[in-house]
N, C-alpha and C positions, 0 to 999 in steps of 0.2 A: 504494501500497499504507500501510495506517494504521500511526504510531509507536506501537509497544506500551511502551516504556521508561516506567521507573517517572517521575512527572511529579514534582519535587522544589523547593521554593521556600527562600532562606536566610534567618533569620530571628534577630535579635538580640535578646537579654534580658539583662542586667545585664552586659553587656562579652561576653557568651558568645555565640561563632556557633553556631547548628545547620540543619543541613540537614533541612527538616520534609518528611516523606510521609507521604499518606494509604495505607498499606500494611495486609495484613492481618492485622496485629498490632493496630493504629490499631482496625481495623474489630471486631475483638473487643473490645477496650476498652471501646468506646463500647456495643456492642451489651451487654457485661456492666453499664453503669451504666442501660442501658433496660431492665433484666431479660426480655434475650433480643430484644427490638422495634426494630432495626434501623431499619426503616420509622419509626416514632416518636420516633426522633432526628434523622430527615432531616426530619418534619414541619415544617413553617413557622410553624407556632403557638408552638414550642415554643423560635424560633429562636435566641434569646441563649443558653439552656441548653445548648442542641444543638452550638452554636458552640464553646463555651468546652470541653464534652464531647470534641469531636473536636482543640481546641487543645491543650488537656492530654495527651491521648494522643499527640498524633504531639511534643508537647514531652518527653515522657517515653520514646518508643520512640529518638527524636534522640538522648537523654542515656544510653541504654543501649546504643548503638554509640559 
């Protein structure tokens, strides 16, 4: 049976530890940043911008919780 628990990774920034997860809140934020086109965010041709959008959304979500 597959493990369906949410995967997390601990990340430290400026002395504060955050537990990052790519959840539905993160996907919604990234999708909004790409005008509703989540596939565009996942496209490797815009790699760095997409990666930064995901990281920013995960940090924001972690800081909110």
